[in-house]
Every structure is written in structure tokens, then in C-alpha cells.
BADO-106948 format. One line per field, with one value per residue (C-alpha): residue in three letters; residue number from 0; x, y, z. Coordinates in steps of 0.05 Angstrom, whole numbers, m for minus. Each point is the difference from the previous one (the first is absolute). Layout:
N
aa = (ALA:...)
i = (NUM:...)
px = (X:...)
py = (Y:...)
pz = (Z:...)
This chain:
294
aa = (UNK:UNK:UNK:UNK:UNK:UNK:UNK:UNK:UNK:UNK:UNK:UNK:UNK:UNK:UNK:UNK:UNK:UNK:UNK:UNK:UNK:UNK:UNK:UNK:UNK:UNK:UNK:UNK:UNK:UNK:UNK:UNK:UNK:UNK:UNK:UNK:UNK:UNK:UNK:UNK:UNK:UNK:UNK:UNK:UNK:UNK:UNK:UNK:UNK:UNK:UNK:UNK:UNK:UNK:UNK:UNK:UNK:UNK:UNK:UNK:UNK:UNK:UNK:UNK:UNK:UNK:UNK:UNK:UNK:UNK:UNK:UNK:UNK:UNK:UNK:UNK:UNK:UNK:UNK:UNK:UNK:UNK:UNK:UNK:UNK:UNK:UNK:UNK:UNK:UNK:UNK:UNK:UNK:UNK:UNK:UNK:UNK:UNK:UNK:UNK:UNK:UNK:UNK:UNK:UNK:UNK:UNK:UNK:UNK:UNK:UNK:UNK:UNK:UNK:UNK:UNK:UNK:UNK:UNK:UNK:UNK:UNK:UNK:UNK:UNK:UNK:UNK:UNK:UNK:UNK:UNK:UNK:UNK:UNK:UNK:UNK:UNK:UNK:UNK:UNK:UNK:UNK:UNK:UNK:UNK:UNK:UNK:UNK:UNK:UNK:UNK:UNK:UNK:UNK:UNK:UNK:UNK:UNK:UNK:UNK:UNK:UNK:UNK:UNK:UNK:UNK:UNK:UNK:UNK:UNK:UNK:UNK:UNK:UNK:UNK:UNK:UNK:UNK:UNK:UNK:UNK:UNK:UNK:UNK:UNK:UNK:UNK:UNK:UNK:UNK:UNK:UNK:UNK:UNK:UNK:UNK:UNK:UNK:UNK:UNK:UNK:UNK:UNK:UNK:UNK:UNK:UNK:UNK:UNK:UNK:UNK:UNK:UNK:UNK:UNK:UNK:UNK:UNK:UNK:UNK:UNK:UNK:UNK:UNK:UNK:UNK:UNK:UNK:UNK:UNK:UNK:UNK:UNK:UNK:UNK:UNK:UNK:UNK:UNK:UNK:UNK:UNK:UNK:UNK:UNK:UNK:UNK:UNK:UNK:UNK:UNK:UNK:UNK:UNK:UNK:UNK:UNK:UNK:UNK:UNK:UNK:UNK:UNK:UNK:UNK:UNK:UNK:UNK:UNK:UNK:UNK:UNK:UNK:UNK:UNK:UNK:UNK:UNK:UNK:UNK:UNK:UNK:UNK:UNK:UNK:UNK:UNK:UNK:UNK:UNK:UNK:UNK:UNK:UNK)
i = (0:1:2:3:4:5:6:7:8:9:10:11:12:13:14:15:16:17:18:19:20:21:22:23:24:25:26:27:28:29:30:31:32:33:34:35:36:37:38:39:40:41:42:43:44:45:46:47:48:49:50:51:52:53:54:55:56:57:58:59:60:61:62:63:64:65:66:67:68:69:70:71:72:73:74:75:76:77:78:79:80:81:82:83:84:85:86:87:88:89:90:91:92:93:94:95:96:97:98:99:100:101:102:103:104:105:106:107:108:109:110:111:112:113:114:115:116:117:118:119:120:121:122:123:124:125:126:127:128:129:130:131:132:133:134:135:136:137:138:139:140:141:142:143:144:145:146:147:148:149:150:151:152:153:154:155:156:157:158:159:160:161:162:163:164:165:166:167:168:169:170:171:172:173:174:175:176:177:178:179:180:181:182:183:184:185:186:187:188:189:190:191:192:193:194:195:196:197:198:199:200:201:202:203:204:205:206:207:208:209:210:211:212:213:214:215:216:217:218:219:220:221:222:223:224:225:226:227:228:229:230:231:232:233:234:235:236:237:238:239:240:241:242:243:244:245:246:247:248:249:250:251:252:253:254:255:256:257:258:259:260:261:262:263:264:265:266:267:268:269:270:271:272:273:274:275:276:277:278:279:280:281:282:283:284:285:286:287:288:289:290:291:292:293)
px = (817:16:m29:m63:m10:10:m50:m52:9:m8:m63:m29:15:m33:m61:m6:7:m53:m53:m39:18:m50:m40:15:m49:m55:0:m42:m27:m32:m35:28:42:m44:m16:72:21:m48:22:73:m13:m30:52:59:65:m35:m13:m17:m66:m2:m40:m37:m14:61:5:m37:m47:m75:m34:m64:33:55:21:47:68:33:45:m60:m42:57:3:m74:3:50:m40:m25:m39:m23:m17:m36:m51:m57:m32:m29:70:34:m55:45:37:m56:m2:76:3:m52:38:73:m3:m63:31:25:m35:m33:m12:m37:9:m57:m46:39:46:m47:m3:m59:m25:m41:m34:28:m27:m32:m26:30:11:51:57:65:46:m7:75:m6:m35:55:m50:m8:75:6:m54:33:67:m33:m33:66:35:m55:0:75:2:m48:40:67:m12:75:1:m70:25:47:m54:m47:54:17:m73:m10:61:m25:m70:28:42:m59:m43:52:6:m76:m4:53:m36:m66:32:31:m66:m43:0:m25:m59:m64:36:m30:51:m2:38:20:m37:m43:58:1:m65:35:54:m51:m49:55:28:m64:16:m56:8:m55:17:47:21:m5:m59:40:71:m3:m54:26:m37:m48:m8:m66:35:53:m54:m36:63:13:m71:13:63:m37:m63:37:57:52:67:46:1:53:35:19:63:m8:m62:m5:8:m33:m68:20:19:m65:m46:41:7:m36:m30:50:11:72:36:35:58:m11:m27:23:m52:33:71:23:52:27:58:18:0:m53:27:m31:0:m39:m69:17:30:m64:m44:49:2:m76:m9:53:m32:m66:29:47:m53:m54:51:16)
py = (m629:1:m70:19:62:m41:m52:53:32:m67:m17:68:m10:m69:30:54:m50:m44:55:17:67:56:20:66:57:4:48:59:59:63:57:65:32:m4:m73:m15:29:m44:m63:18:3:m70:m32:31:m32:m59:34:64:8:30:65:10:75:45:53:62:m39:7:m66:19:5:m52:m43:m59:7:m64:m8:8:m49:m51:10:m10:m64:m29:19:m52:52:71:49:61:51:m19:15:65:30:m38:m22:m34:m45:m50:m17:m3:m49:m44:1:m2:m34:m43:m48:54:13:68:39:66:26:49:m60:m57:36:m1:75:48:33:62:34:60:64:25:m66:m42:m66:m28:45:m36:41:m48:m3:69:m30:m31:m50:m26:m3:m42:m47:m5:m18:m60:m21:6:m43:m52:m5:m5:m51:m46:6:m6:m39:m7:75:8:14:54:34:m1:28:55:19:3:45:46:3:20:54:28:m1:41:49:6:20:53:28:2:45:44:7:11:77:m12:m44:31:59:10:m14:m9:m54:m3:m64:m52:m42:16:m30:m57:44:54:m49:m34:65:39:51:41:1:47:m5:m21:36:m62:m46:m61:m24:21:53:68:52:45:74:m15:m49:51:51:m51:m14:75:5:m60:31:63:m33:m53:47:m49:12:m37:m24:m50:m8:m70:m28:m11:44:70:51:55:m25:10:73:11:m24:28:71:50:m52:4:m75:m22:m41:m59:m42:m48:m67:m67:m55:m49:13:21:49:m36:m34:m32:m70:m19:m28:m35:67:36:m14:32:60:6:5:47:47:4:13:54:37:4:15:54:36:m1:25:57)
pz = (433:m73:m10:38:m43:m62:23:16:m68:m34:39:m17:m73:0:35:m53:m56:32:0:m62:m31:13:m61:m33:13:m52:m58:25:m40:27:m34:29:55:63:m9:m21:67:39:m36:10:75:0:m45:35:m22:m32:m66:m37:m38:m69:m4:m66:1:m3:55:m23:m47:m1:20:m35:m68:11:m59:8:m33:m27:61:47:m41:5:76:6:m42:49:61:50:39:m15:56:m26:22:m47:m67:25:3:m56:m48:m51:48:11:m74:m3:58:m33:m66:22:68:2:50:48:65:m10:65:m11:70:m4:m5:32:49:59:11:m2:m64:m13:m59:m34:32:m64:m24:m56:36:48:24:m18:44:59:15:31:61:44:27:m71:m9:62:m24:m68:31:34:m66:m38:52:m2:m76:m4:56:m38:m64:36:65:14:15:28:71:m26:m40:60:46:m49:m8:75:9:m56:30:68:m33:m38:62:38:m58:m3:73:m11:m61:37:52:m54:m37:62:m11:m72:19:m28:m33:m70:m56:m75:m38:m72:m16:34:26:74:26:37:29:20:32:39:29:7:m55:m31:m76:m24:m74:m55:m63:m43:5:m18:m15:m73:m2:m22:40:m39:11:35:46:19:15:43:40:10:28:45:27:19:28:40:20:m25:33:m48:m72:m24:m67:m21:m30:m75:m7:m29:57:m41:23:73:m13:m38:55:58:m27:44:47:56:0:13:m53:31:m25:m58:22:m29:13:m48:24:m69:26:62:m35:m67:29:52:65:59:36:m55:29:66:m37:m40:62:35:m60:m8:74:m1:m58:38:69:m26:m41:54:51:m47)
């Protein structure tokens, strides 16, 4: 028996030596937490992407630090939302990583896009639609599989598993949000169009017109009028934005103030994980469901 075991071990070793070594996973860079989470799900144990924007940062005003610039220069592929969310990254990719495969998922991810509710171009917050996230997972796997064909099957399998998981979560959240469908609500800024459209939510107004537009006194008065006219039930603060505006517009209107929302997952952990995207959707759904329920 000992000789047979030794022979089998030797044959296995020869077989291993006879096969070409699998290539290492490519150097992957992402822009911020939600996309980092999706890429982590596809890469699994094969590798860990480098995320450029620190947790809690503002993608609209993001500037590369030396360590982030060095990571971008080493990148073979960059998965990012698009120039609408992070305007400076397109130029940085062209300068520091001209040979990298650049994948702005908003434009090349295969999902659906929509305009901002108050005008101003394409709404970049497309990751808040789980159907888009599922499409992006497939695109991420396809791109990685072409760059790293040795692991293409693993990327595809990981993406499929993640898509199934998101689909199941989506069905659960639709049930949780069913009582909120059509109920008039007010958001802090125009970031929830994809989420609202997917789940049938009725956003009647936003305090801020855009991602970086400080609301004027006239804007606050307009939102107070909207709350009264449309009988808005809830208004939501947002992580990283001044809550004083919420108090100003809500005072005396009877609208309920919900829990702070976090569309960019800036407060869901110091280090994004593969599970962060699911946590992001769960948290947003809970803020709406809890407030509408009262």
C-alpha cells in the first residue's frame, strides 16, 4: 500500500509539472465602494482590486494621491462608473494608464441609463438599480475573462452566483417596499432615480438639484411648497450632507424625517467587501420602508 501511495503521489507531481502554470490575475483598479464590491464578487479568491477613492470621499472632487496614482499606473483594467460621477478619472487613466482597458460601466456595462430628474445630463447613479448591477457583473466577468483566459470560467461562475444572489435580494426588497410604492417622498439630492424607478417609489422633489449644488433659500422654499402640495410623507437626510437643510424644509409641514441614506456606501464599513453591495441596497430599502410605515 505504501508503494502504491508513493507511486500515485509521484504521478500526480509529474502531471502537475507537466501542466503550464496558470497566469496570475490581472492588476485591477476600481473607482469607489459599490463598484469595488461588484468586482470583488467576480474576482473571488483570484485577486483583490485596488480602489482609488477612500471610503467617505467625494467622487466629484476626488484627486489622486501618489499611492493611488501609482496603483492606476500599474493597472491592466479599470472598472469605474464614468466621467459623470468622477470627472477627473478619465484624464488620469489616459495619462497614467493609457494601455489599461478602461471600462466606464455607466456606458459600457450593459445596463439601462436615465437622465437626471431636473436636467443636467446623464444620471450617474446607475448602480442603485439591481438590474444594472447584474448586467455589470456579467460585463466585469467578460472583460476579465478576455484579459485572463486561464480564469475565465471562474470569473463567469462567480458572476453568475452573484447575479442569482442579487436577484433573490431584489425580490425580497420589492416585497418590503410594496407598501411604499407611489407614496410621495423627498430625497436630499437627485441620486435615487434608478432606485425609485426600479421599486416604484414616488420622489416628488430633492433639496439639492445636483451632487454639488448648495440649495438656495428659494430652493428650500420651493421644496417646502412641494411637500405641502404633494403631501409628502417622508424626507430623507443623507450621509455626508448637512442635515440642517432637512430641518429647515420639514419644520411645520408634518413630513416625517427618515434615517440618513447612503447611496455611495460611505458609512457601511472602512474596507469594502463583496457583501457591501447587498448591504447598500438593504439599507436604502430599509430607510424608505421604515419611514413610510411610520
